C-alpha positions in Angstrom: -21.8 0.8 -1.3 -20.2 -2.6 -0.6 -16.5 -3.5 -1.0 -16.2 -5.8 -4.0 -13.0 -7.5 -3.0 -12.3 -8.5 0.6 -8.6 -8.4 1.4 -7.8 -12.1 2.0 -4.2 -11.4 3.2 -5.6 -9.1 6.0 -8.3 -11.7 7.0 -11.3 -9.8 5.6 -12.6 -12.7 3.7 -13.0 -14.6 7.0 -15.4 -12.0 8.3 -16.9 -10.2 5.3 -18.6 -11.2 2.1 -17.8 -9.4 -1.1 -20.1 -6.8 -2.4 -22.7 -7.8 -4.9 -22.7 -5.0 -7.4 -20.9 -2.0 -8.9 -22.4 1.3 -8.0 -22.5 4.3 -10.2 -24.2 7.5 -9.2 -24.6 11.1 -10.3 -23.2 13.9 -8.2 -23.6 17.4 -9.6 -22.5 17.0 -13.2 -20.2 14.0 -12.7 -20.9 10.3 -12.9 -19.2 8.8 -9.8 -18.1 5.2 -9.1 -17.1 4.6 -5.5 -14.6 1.9 -4.6 -13.0 0.7 -1.3 -9.3 0.0 -0.7 -8.3 -3.3 -2.2 -10.8 -2.8 -5.1 -8.1 -0.5 -6.5 -6.0 -3.6 -7.5 -8.7 -4.8 -10.0 -8.8 -2.6 -13.1 -11.6 -4.4 -14.8 -14.2 -3.0 -12.3 -13.1 0.5 -13.1 -13.4 -0.2 -16.8 -16.9 -1.6 -16.1 -17.8 1.7 -14.3 -16.6 3.6 -17.4 -18.9 1.6 -19.6 -21.7 2.7 -17.3 -20.6 6.4 -17.8 -18.3 7.0 -14.9 -15.9 9.9 -15.2 -14.9 10.2 -11.6 -13.7 7.5 -9.3 -13.4 7.7 -5.5 -11.3 5.2 -3.6 -11.3 5.2 0.3 -8.6 3.1 1.8 -6.5 1.9 4.7 -3.5 1.5 2.5 -0.4 0.9 4.6 3.0 2.7 4.3 5.0 -0.3 3.1 2.8 -0.3 -0.1 2.4 3.4 -0.5 4.1 3.3 -3.9 1.4 0.8 -5.1 -1.3 3.2 -3.8 0.0 6.1 -5.9 0.8 4.1 -9.0 -2.5 2.3 -9.1 -4.5 5.6 -8.6 -2.5 7.2 -11.4 -3.0 4.1 -13.6 -6.8 4.1 -13.1 -6.9 7.8 -14.1 -4.9 7.3 -17.2 -6.4 4.1 -18.5 -9.9 5.3 -18.0 -9.4 9.0 -18.8 -11.2 9.9 -15.6 -10.6 11.9 -12.4 -9.6 9.8 -9.4 -9.9 10.9 -5.8 -8.0 8.6 -3.4 -8.6 9.1 0.3 -6.2 7.2 2.5 -5.9 6.7 6.2 -3.0 8.3 8.1 -1.4 7.4 11.5 -0.8 4.0 13.1 -2.5 1.0 14.5 -0.8 -1.8 16.5 0.4 -3.6 13.3 0.9 -1.0 10.6 1.5 2.6 9.8 -0.5 4.5 7.2 1.1 7.1 5.0 -2.0 9.3 4.3 -1.1 10.6 0.8 -4.7 11.3 -0.2 -4.6 12.5 -3.7 -6.6 13.7 -6.7 -5.5 12.8 -10.2 -6.8 14.4 -13.4 -7.5 12.2 -16.5 -3.9 12.7 -17.7 -2.6 11.1 -14.5 -1.3 14.3 -13.1 -1.6 15.0 -9.4 -3.9 18.1 -8.9 -4.1 17.9 -5.1 -2.1 15.9 -2.5 -2.1 15.5 1.2 0.9 14.5 3.3 1.0 11.9 6.0 -1.0 14.0 8.5 -4.8 14.3 8.8 -6.0 17.1 6.6 -8.3 18.2 3.8 -7.5 18.6 0.1 -9.6 20.0 -2.7 -9.4 20.6 -6.4 -11.5 22.0 -9.2 -12.6 19.2 -11.5 -13.4 20.4 -15.0 -16.0 18.1 -16.7 -15.7 20.0 -20.0 -11.9 19.5 -20.1 -12.5 15.8 -19.4 -15.0 15.5 -22.2 -12.7 17.4 -24.6 -9.8 15.2 -23.7 -11.8 12.0 -24.3 -12.8 13.5 -27.7 -9.3 14.5 -28.6 -7.9 11.1 -27.7 -10.8 8.6 -28.0 -9.0 5.6 -26.6 -12.1 4.3 -24.8 -13.9 3.9 -28.1 -11.3 1.3 -29.1 -12.2 -1.1 -26.3 -13.7 -4.5 -27.3 -17.3 -4.8 -26.2 -16.6 -8.0 -24.3 -13.2 -9.4 -23.7 -14.6 -12.7 -22.5 -15.5 -13.5 -26.1 -11.9 -13.1 -27.4 -10.0 -14.6 -24.5 
């Protein structure tokens, strides 16, 4: 998988090209869309993944402590707006310039935290219930109200 959005502020765009395509894969019964760090700030790619059947997002990141509120808020938003599970895996510790808060988290489709790590290295896990997700999407079918192509109406 390739990161779709190099982080210009951090100098990534000087050294890396953006990824060329959205990946969606099957893992057990889930349809998973993996994302990397800064991709989290671009909700339209998550929505594109949902259109391809994604019901679980993974986001690996080096999200720094000064923006840890953004990390949590954006993970939660991606879960709620896409009615999907979101697994956020974040770096902990320090480098010469920044500290990293850890805070790896798993959100359910309602935006509730179902597993959370602290600032230290560690492992978290949670049981993800595909049938509950399917039932939730049927009970509140928000995703069916999406326009097919927003480019046509904007």
